[in-house]
C-alpha positions as CSV (number, residue, x, y, z in Angstrom):
1,M,0.3,-0.4,0.1
2,S,0.8,3.7,-0.7
3,D,2.0,6.0,1.9
4,L,-1.0,8.3,0.9
5,F,-3.8,5.3,1.0
6,K,-3.9,2.7,3.8
7,I,-7.0,1.0,3.8
8,A,-6.5,-2.7,3.1
9,F,-9.2,-3.8,0.9
10,S,-10.0,-7.2,-1.6
11,I,-11.7,-7.2,-5.0
12,K,-14.1,-9.5,-5.9
13,R,-14.7,-9.4,-9.6
14,E,-17.4,-12.0,-10.2
15,S,-19.6,-10.3,-7.6
16,K,-18.2,-6.9,-8.7
17,N,-17.3,-6.4,-5.2
18,I,-14.8,-3.8,-3.2
19,F,-14.1,-5.3,0.7
20,L,-12.6,-2.4,2.0
21,F,-10.7,-3.0,6.6
22,P,-9.8,0.4,8.1
23,N,-8.5,0.7,10.8
24,N,-9.5,2.9,14.0
25,G,-8.6,6.3,12.9
26,D,-8.6,6.2,9.2
27,Y,-10.7,8.4,6.6
28,I,-12.7,7.2,3.9
29,D,-13.8,9.5,1.7
30,C,-16.8,7.8,-0.1
31,H,-16.9,10.1,-3.4
32,N,-13.5,9.3,-3.8
33,I,-12.8,6.1,-2.8
34,H,-13.3,4.5,-6.2
35,M,-10.7,6.4,-7.9
36,Q,-8.2,6.0,-4.6
37,I,-8.4,2.4,-5.6
38,Y,-8.2,3.1,-9.0
39,N,-4.6,4.9,-8.4
40,E,-3.4,1.9,-5.4
41,I,-3.9,-0.5,-8.0
42,Q,-2.0,1.2,-10.7
43,N,0.3,2.3,-8.3
44,N,1.2,-0.6,-6.7
45,T,2.8,-4.2,-7.4
46,D,1.3,-6.1,-4.8
47,Y,-2.1,-5.3,-6.4
48,Q,-1.1,-6.1,-10.1
49,E,-4.0,-8.8,-11.0
50,Y,-6.2,-6.0,-11.3
51,Q,-4.5,-3.7,-13.7
52,D,-6.9,-4.6,-16.2
53,I,-9.5,-2.6,-14.7
54,T,-10.6,0.2,-15.9
55,E,-11.9,3.1,-13.7
56,Q,-15.0,3.0,-15.3
57,D,-15.6,-0.3,-14.3
58,L,-14.5,0.0,-10.8
59,L,-17.0,2.8,-10.6
60,Q,-19.9,-0.3,-11.1
61,Y,-18.4,-2.4,-8.0
62,E,-20.2,-2.1,-4.5
63,C,-18.5,-0.9,-1.9
64,F,-18.6,-3.1,1.9
65,I,-16.7,-1.5,5.0
66,F,-15.7,-4.2,7.7
67,F,-14.5,-2.6,11.1
68,N,-12.7,-4.9,13.5
69,S,-14.1,-7.8,11.4
70,Q,-18.4,-6.3,11.2
71,L,-20.2,-5.5,8.7
72,L,-20.9,-2.0,8.7
73,L,-24.5,-2.3,7.7
74,G,-25.4,1.6,8.6
75,G,-28.3,2.6,10.6
76,S,-30.9,5.1,12.0
77,E,-29.5,7.2,14.8
78,S,-32.3,7.8,17.8
79,P,-34.1,10.1,17.7
80,I,-34.2,11.2,21.1
81,S,-31.6,14.1,21.8
82,S,-29.7,12.6,24.8
83,Q,-29.2,9.3,22.8
84,E,-27.9,11.1,19.7
85,Y,-25.1,8.7,19.0
86,F,-26.6,5.6,19.0
87,F,-27.6,3.9,15.5
88,G,-29.8,0.9,15.2
89,E,-33.2,-0.2,13.8
90,L,-35.6,1.7,14.9
91,D,-38.2,0.3,17.2
92,S,-42.1,1.2,17.1
93,K,-42.3,0.3,20.9
94,N,-41.4,2.5,23.3
95,S,-38.0,1.9,24.9
96,D,-35.0,4.3,25.7
97,T,-33.2,5.2,22.7
98,L,-36.4,4.3,20.3
99,L,-34.3,1.7,19.2
100,D,-34.8,-2.3,18.6
101,T,-33.1,-3.8,21.3
102,L,-33.2,-7.0,20.0
103,K,-31.0,-6.0,17.0
104,P,-27.7,-4.5,17.4
105,I,-27.1,-1.1,18.5
106,Y,-23.9,0.7,18.1
107,Y,-23.0,3.8,19.5
108,F,-20.7,6.3,17.4
């Protein structure tokens, strides 16, 4: 990996997926990630097997982000102002966070 792009990634051609494995403190710019990966492929000999993938082709690939081996799926933020950094699936029942406690809840 180059000094500018430190996020480990894996490309699966058959499913057109890119798996990103950032470390704590890494910054991912979702608007530029495909271009950054393309540049890394072109400039790093570790990725020679992917050098025939064009930047335009890479834009068709879907990115998945894993953190500490956990796929990040997103979620809805709790509508309670005192719980503003809790994310998960919203629950229709009354609960302390208004999030479904039977599903994962993340704190940002």
